[in-house]
Legacy VTK file of the C-alpha trace (Angstrom):
# vtk DataFile Version 3.0
C-alpha trace
ASCII
DATASET POLYDATA
POINTS 105 float
-39.259 -32.656 -30.645
-35.683 -31.583 -29.770
-33.647 -28.858 -31.354
-29.957 -28.003 -31.368
-28.545 -24.535 -31.153
-24.911 -23.726 -31.964
-23.126 -21.262 -29.701
-20.592 -18.736 -30.885
-17.001 -19.444 -29.810
-15.409 -17.240 -27.156
-13.010 -14.526 -28.319
-10.613 -15.290 -25.441
-10.392 -17.799 -22.587
-13.124 -17.204 -19.977
-10.543 -16.591 -17.210
-8.891 -13.728 -19.090
-10.538 -10.598 -17.727
-7.956 -7.997 -18.623
-9.062 -6.991 -22.069
-9.049 -3.371 -23.217
-12.288 -1.723 -22.129
-13.077 -4.163 -19.307
-13.795 -2.610 -15.913
-14.428 -3.671 -12.337
-15.191 -2.376 -8.853
-12.794 -3.459 -6.126
-13.216 -4.040 -2.412
-10.424 -4.679 0.090
-10.384 -5.700 3.728
-7.171 -6.287 5.666
-6.540 -7.753 9.087
-2.762 -7.713 9.505
0.057 -5.951 7.656
3.514 -4.700 8.627
5.018 -1.435 7.386
8.339 0.116 8.301
9.779 3.595 8.458
13.296 4.851 9.070
14.211 8.461 9.723
17.485 10.274 10.417
17.726 13.471 12.457
20.632 15.869 12.667
20.531 19.169 14.550
23.350 21.615 13.897
24.262 24.891 15.556
23.401 27.897 13.388
26.397 29.784 14.808
29.207 27.243 14.561
27.792 24.630 12.210
28.693 21.907 14.727
26.468 18.853 14.902
24.582 18.944 18.213
22.341 15.880 17.872
22.472 12.927 15.505
19.862 10.212 15.833
18.132 7.610 13.727
14.706 6.181 14.420
13.387 2.850 13.122
9.690 2.182 13.438
7.522 -0.824 12.661
3.927 0.087 11.975
1.798 -2.988 12.531
-1.524 -2.808 10.735
-4.456 -3.811 12.887
-7.110 -3.413 10.213
-8.031 -1.677 7.020
-10.710 -1.259 4.435
-10.708 0.113 0.921
-12.415 0.223 -2.402
-11.818 1.381 -5.925
-12.513 1.260 -9.636
-10.317 -0.313 -12.302
-10.513 0.048 -16.087
-8.179 -1.584 -18.583
-7.041 0.938 -21.181
-5.105 -1.806 -23.013
-4.874 -5.543 -22.456
-1.797 -5.033 -20.285
-2.365 -1.518 -18.863
-5.046 -0.518 -16.360
-6.056 2.675 -14.606
-6.893 2.122 -10.930
-8.489 4.696 -8.628
-8.856 3.599 -5.012
-9.247 4.844 -1.471
-8.025 3.023 1.633
-8.171 3.589 5.374
-5.712 1.821 7.680
-5.369 1.569 11.450
-1.784 0.954 12.645
0.145 0.734 15.926
3.693 2.121 15.859
6.430 0.187 17.657
9.808 1.936 18.062
12.941 -0.160 17.526
16.055 1.070 19.374
14.686 4.542 20.215
17.270 7.317 20.556
18.303 8.267 24.067
17.699 11.714 25.504
20.460 13.810 27.081
19.652 12.240 30.490
20.167 8.716 29.134
16.468 7.774 29.270
14.143 6.873 26.433
LINES 1 106
105 0 1 2 3 4 5 6 7 8 9 10 11 12 13 14 15 16 17 18 19 20 21 22 23 24 25 26 27 28 29 30 31 32 33 34 35 36 37 38 39 40 41 42 43 44 45 46 47 48 49 50 51 52 53 54 55 56 57 58 59 60 61 62 63 64 65 66 67 68 69 70 71 72 73 74 75 76 77 78 79 80 81 82 83 84 85 86 87 88 89 90 91 92 93 94 95 96 97 98 99 100 101 102 103 104
């Protein structure tokens, strides 16, 4: 003897996970990323106000690895609160480093 059972229809498409009240735990692992930083330095004389040193430093920080995790909760269908923690290992590469008074890097 066979029986049929009707299922209830879904409230939203099965691929739509961002509904208010939904939550998830996140895990991240990275192998390669590139970050950049630019800084400007100006040293002035406190007596005369003359500029003694002006230099700019561009740096590429190449990510060699990273790991992270977090928790996400949707407060509304289109607004989520995310709390996460990440650790990254990078190597800094200077681009056009400023020269010292002797002309050497």
